[in-house]
N, C-alpha and C positions, 0 to 999 in steps of 0.2 A: 504493500500500500504506500502511496506517495502522500506525504504530509502536505496539507493545504498551505501551511506557513512556510514551507521550504522553497527556497529559490530554485527555479528549474535548472537542472544540470545541463551541460553541453550535449550529453547523449540524448536526454529527453527532448531538448530543443530541436536537434536535428531529426529525431524520430517524428516529432510533430510536423516539422517542415516537410517531411517526405510523405507522411500518412494522412494528416488532417487536410481535408479538402479545402476548408476555408482559408487556412494559413498558406497552403500551397498555391491556391489561386491568387492570393494577394501578392505573393512573392513573384509568380510568373508575370502578373500584370506589371509589377514594378520593374522587373528585369527587361521586359519587352519595351516599355516606354523609354527606359534609359538607353537601350540600344538604338531605338528610333531617333532619339534626340542626338545621340553621338553621330549617327549617319548624316543627319542634317548639317553637321559642321562641315562636311566635305562636299556639300552641294554648292558649287561656286556661284557667286554673284556675277552676272554677265556684263560684258562691255569693259573689262579692265585689262590692262597690260600687267600681268602678274609678275613678269620678270623684273620690271622696273619697281614695282611695289615691294618685292622681296629684297631688292638691293637697297631700297630706301629705309626699310625698318631693320635691316641687319645690324646697323650700328646704333639703333635706338632702343635697345633692350630695356634700359632704365625706365623709359617712358611706357613702353608697351608691355613689359614683362608681367606685371601684376594683373592687368586687365586681360591679357592674353591667356594667362593660366586660369582665371576665373571663367573665361568663356570657352575653356577646353581647346585652346589654340585656334579658336574661331576667328580671331582678329588677324592672325598671321596667315591663315589659309583663306580668309575672306569668304566664308560660307554664308548662307542665308541666315544661319543662327549665330552670326558674329556677335551680336549684342547679348545673346544668351538670356540669363535670368536677371541680369543687373538692372534693367529698367523696372522690373517688378520689385526688387529689393529697394531701389531708390523711392519708388512710389509708396512702399510700406513704411519707410522712414518718414516721408512727408505726412502720410495719414496719421501715423502714431504721434507725431509732433503736433499736428492740428487737433487730435483728439484731446490732448492735454490743455489746449488753448480754447477750443470752441465747445461751449456747454452742450449744444445739441448732439455733437458727436460723442461727447463723454456720456451723455444720457443713453445714447444708443448702445454703447459698449457695456455700461454697468447695469442699466435697469431694464433694458428691452429683451434680455435673454438671447435665445438663439436667433430670433427674427432680427434683432439689432445687429448681431454679429454678421449675419448674412448681408444686411444692408451695408455695413462697413466694408465687407469683402467686395461687394459690387462697386462701391465708390472707389476702392483701391484699384479695381480692374480698369475703370474709366481713366483714372490718373495714370495708370501704366500705359494705356494706349497713347495718351497725350505726351507723356515723357519719352516713350519709345519713338514716336513720330518726330519729336523735337531733336532727339539725339541722332536719328537717322538722317534727317534733312541736314543738320549741321555737319555730321560726319561725311555725308556725300558731297555737299557743296564746298566745304572748306578744306577737305583733305583728300578724298578719293578722286575728285574731279581731275586733279593733276595727273592721275594715272589712267584716265579713261581713254578708250580708243576714239570715241566720238564725244568729247565733252560738250556740255550744254544743259539746258533746262530739262530736256527729255531724259538724259542720263540721271540727273539728280532725282527726278520724280520716280523713275523706275527703280533705282537703287534704294531710295527711301521707303517705297512701298514694300519691296522685297525684305528689307531689314526689319521693318515694323511688323510685317506679317510673320516673319520668323520668330521675333521676340514674343508675339502673342501666342504662337503655337507652343513655345517653350513654357510660357506661363500656364497655359491650359494643361500641358503635360504635368507640370508640378502639382497643380490642383488635383489632377486625376490620380497621381500617386498618393496624395494626402487622403483622398476620399476612398479610393478602391484598392490602393496598394498598402504598404506597411507604414505610411505616414511620412512626415518631414520631407515633403516633395521638393521644395526649393533648396533645402539643405543638402538633400541627396544629389541633386543635379550639380551643385557646386562641388560636392565630394567626388563625384565621378569625373568632373572636369579636371580637378587637381590630380586625381590618380592617373588620368590619361596623360598628364605631363611628366609623370615620374620616369617612364622608360627613356625619354630623351635626356633628362637630367642625369640619369645613371649612365647612359652611354657617353655623354660628354665628360662625365667625371672619370670614367675608365680611360678615355682617350687622353685626358689631362695627366692621369697617373702614368700612363705609358710614355708620355713625352717628358714629364718632369722628373721622374726617377724617385729615389727614396725620400727626398725632402717633401715632395708633394704627398707621398703616401702617408707620412707622419701627420701632415696637416689635415688630410682627409679623415684619418682615424680620430684625431682630436675633435673634428667637426661632427663626426658620427656619434661620438660619446656625448657631446653637448646636446645633440638632437635626442638621444635616448634619455638623458637627464631631463630635458624639456618635456618629453612625453610623460615621465613620472610626475613632474610638477603639474602638468595639465590634468592628469587623472586625479591628483590630490585636490586640485581646485574644483573640478567638476563634481567630485563625490563628497566634498566636505559638507557636513550638516551640523547645525547647532540644535540640540534637542531641548525645547522649552517644556518643563514638567507641567502637566495639567491634572487637576484634581476635580473629579465630578462629585457633587454633593449626594448625600444619602437620599434615596427616593423610596416611596411606598407605593407598591403596585398591588392593589387588593389588600390582602392580609400580610403579604410579604414585604419585608423591608430590605431593600438592596443596599449593600454596603458601598461606601465611597470607592470609586475606581480611579486608578492612577494610569495615566497615559502620557504622551508627549506630543508637542507640536513641532514638526521638523521644519527648520528654516535653513535653506541652502546657502552655502558660502558664496556661490555664484548662481543666483536664481535666474539670471538671464541666459545661462548656458552659453552657446556659441554665438548668439545673436549680437551682443555688443561688439565682438570682433568683426563680424560681417558688416555691421552698420558702420563701424569706424573705418574699415577698409573701403567701403563704398564712398564715404565722405572724402577720403584721401584720394580717391580716383578722379574726383572732379577736376582738380588742377591739371592732372595729366590729360584729361579730355580737352580742357580749355587750351592747353599748350599745343595740342595737335590741331584743334579746330582753327585757331588763329593763324597758324603757320609762321608765327613770329619766332625768330631765332633767339631774341632776348628773353622772351617768356619761357621758351623751352630750356634755355640755359639756367634760368632761375629755378624752374621746377626740378630739373636734373640735379641741381646743386643742393637745394634746401628741402625739397619735398619728395625725395626718392631715397630708399635705403642705401644705395650705393654711392650717393653724392658726397662731396667734400664737406658739406654742411649737414651731414646725416643726423647730428644732434637735434636740429630743428625738427626734422621728420620724426625722430624718436619722441620729442616732447609733445608735438601735436598728436601723434598716435596714442601716447599714454593718456593725454588729456581726453581724447575722444573716447577711449575705452572706459575711463572713469565716468564720464558723462553718461554714456549709453548704458553702463551698468546700473547707475542710479535711476535713470529714466525707465529702463526695462523692469527693474525691481519694483518701481512704483506702480507699474501697470499690472504686474503679476500678483503682488501681495499688498493688500490695503489693511493697515493695522486697525483702522476704525471698524471696518467690516468684520475682521476676525474677532475683535473684542466684543462687538455686539452679538455675534453668533455664539461665542463662548458664554456670554451672559444669558442668552435665551435658553441654552442647553443646561444651565445650572452648573457650569464648569468655571474654574478660575485658575490663575497662576498662583502657586503658594507664596504668601507674603505680599501679594499685589491686589489692591481692591479691583473689583469688576468695573467695567465701563471705561471712563476716560483715563484712569490711572493705568489700566491694562494696555490701552492703545498707545499711550505715551511710552510705556516700557517696551512694548513690541517695536515701536518706531525707532527707539534708541538702539535696540539690539540689531534690527535690520540695517540701520545706517552703518553701524560698526562692521557688520558682516560684509555688507556691500563694499565698503571702503577697503577692507583687507583683501577681499576677493578681487576687486578691480585693480588694486596696486600690484598684487601678486600676478594677476593675469597679464597686466601690462609689462611687467619686467620679464615674465616668461616669453612674451612676444618680442621684446626688444633684444634681449641678450644673445640669442642664437644668430640674429642678423648682424649684430656688432662683431661677434666672434668670426662669422663668415667673412666679413669685410677685412678684419684684422689678419686672418690667415691667408687671404688672397686666393680663395677657392670660389670663383664666380659661377660655377656650373649649376649651383642650386639657387641662384638668385631668383627671387620670386617664389621659391619653394621653401622659404625659411619658416620662422615660427608661426607666422599668420596661417600658412597652409597647414602646419602641424596642428595648430589649435583647432582649425575647422575639421580636419580629418579625424582627430581623436574625439572631439566633441560630438560630431555627427555619428561616429561609430558607436559611442556610448549610448547616445539617445536612441539610435536605431536598434541596438541590442536590447535595450529596455523595452522598446515598443514590441519587438518580437517576443520577449519574455511575457509581456502582458497578454498577447494572443495565446501563448502556450498555457498560461494560468487559466485563461477563460475556457480553453479547450478542456483543461483538467476538471474544472468545475462542471462543465457540461457532461463529461463522462460520469462524474459522481452522481449528478441528477438522474441520468439515464439508468444507473445501477439501482 
């Protein structure tokens, strides 16, 4: 007999994935959609001189590297899915910022339940269409047109429509994975895009080792050890939990008197998960886009110097990146956990925190604890994101540029969230089996 309280083992999880029709179907849907999206990367945008484009971006890796990895090499191959999921992520950031500022949107999210969340999702889709169209027109008019076979208004219109349609398809695919797959659609698409970039980075590293000799081997080993330590730190941050003790008052049900029960309220060290990293990276990608759209050499030099991890002013990039992570960690934490609502729910259930009065005192106490946890988690997360990139630049191993700590954070975070999602389905299958018995 399998205990209901026991976390599913790897053997049980793989058995359920192979045998349970529901979970197997979700996995097949997810894998099929991911393969379809990856194939779209290699469907070329027509009307471009690709040899000139490849020569132009070959020395511009500092600008294109991060965006190219997040789009699964879609920018460097110029497929119709070149923008990928980035417009949807940018639109989500805009809507979440507006939700905190506009009372009507806040009311939809907090008080309207599932109907309100569906309305916000629909608004996010409309904003995604507009943002993708804006990016596509700017990208086509100010950057791609110089590589066009027949430049002009017709080329800009056709390319913008193709890129916008591709971005909308990717958004629909991510929502389909969330609804009918194993969940985390947008995060899984970014995960697959990053994984698709690993073979090229590994191949470039092997070539560098063969050319550089023993000295490069030592540097690569040090970098790999730093990456492994980073992964351990990421898991520590993602899984860190502060348990707040909760006491339930005695209750009388009929003639029976139920003794007080003790439980705990779990508060995560990093309640936002991987989303603060994705949001911070999306914000930092805007100067890179502006530099490419304007075509100005001066703007591109400033961005390469101060707002790219490999520039001479990388400390500015690190400071802006750390500040963005801290801001979005607090912002996302405020959306996920509301101390006032938690305190009111505890009071309604007749539960309380030992030594803390119910109501306002409880909400203030929870707010202090959440702020401290968020600050510690955000600072640790920021340093974990910055240190490997700094070590990579110091060692002079550029082959993993763009695949540094940001990518590691997303890979590990999405892997942990997806594994928990699969375990949730396994536990549900376990309970269904017990009910049938």
